[in-house]
N, C-alpha and C positions, 0 to 999 in steps of 0.2 A: 504494500500500500504506500509506503514511504517513497519507494522508487517511482511510482506513478505520480505522486504529488510533486516530486522534485523535477521530473521530466515535464510535467504540465506547467509548473511555475517557470522553468527555463524557456519553454516555448512561448509563454506569455511575455516574458522579458524580451525575447528575441523579436517578437511581433511589435512590442512597444519601441524597441530600439530602431527597428526598420522604419516604423512610422515617424519617429523623431528625425531620423536621417533624411527621409523623404521630405518632411516639412522644412527642414533646414535647407536642403538643396533647392526646393521650390522658392523659399524666401530669398535665397542668394540670387537665383535667376531673376526674380522680380527686381531686386536691387540693381542688377546689371542692366536690365531694360530701362529703368528709370534714369540711371546715371551712366550714360554711355562713356566709355573710356576711349579717348583718342590720343594717340601718341603725337606730340608736336613734330613739326618738320625738322629734319636733320640740319638743314641750312640755318634754321632759327637757332638751334643749339650752337652751331659753329660760330654764328655771328655774335651771340652772347658771350661765348668763350673768348673770342678775339677782343671784344669790347672790355671785358673784365681784365684780360691780360694787359691791354693798353692802360687801363686805369691803375693797375697795380704798378706797372713800370713807371708811370708818371709820378705816382706817390713815392716810390722808392727814390727816384731822382730828386724829388723835392726834399725828402728826408735827408738824403746824402748831402745835398747842397747846404741845407740848414746846419747839419752837423759840422761840415767843413768850415762854414762861416763862423760859427760859435767857437770852434777850436782855434781858428786863426786869430779871432778877437782876444780870446783868453790868453793865448801864447804871446800876442803882441803886448798886452797889458803886463803880463808877467815879465817879459824881457825889458820893457820900459821901466818897470819898478826896480828890477834887479840892477840895471845899469845906471839908472838915474839916482836912486836912493836905496842902497842896499839895506839900510837900517829899517826902512819901511817894509821891505820884504821879510826881514827877520821878525818884525812885529806880527805880520800876517801869519807867518809860520807858527809863532808862539800862540797866537789866538786860536789857530786851527788845531794845534796839539791839545789845547785846553778844552775846546768845545767838542771835539770829536768824541771822547768818551761820554760826555754828558748827553750828546744827541743819540749815541748808540744805546745808552741806558734808558732813555725815554722810549725808544723804539721797542726795547725788550719789555718794558712795563706795559705798553699798549698791547703787545702780542700776548703776554701772559694773562692779562685781564680778560681777553676775549676767550 
């Protein structure tokens, strides 16, 4: 009797599973019909890729020129200070040596609090 009940319950589960799968497939097909999926044109993709590459190159050149300009300015000021008034350069060094540990300590406190 138990074997018959287990076979019967298994067949009922299989029927329910098949019905569920069929309903899922039908629902997915309806979704596909409502929202048609179309692949964009290959030329559109290639055009967007080229535009993005140009934009990135332009940004990199701008960043590079900005970096070089700032570096030249800083080095020019540094050289002018060292050759014109070396004592002023030493004061800047001393202030930097004193402020660097303090600023690093502040950064560590902010990180440890978070």
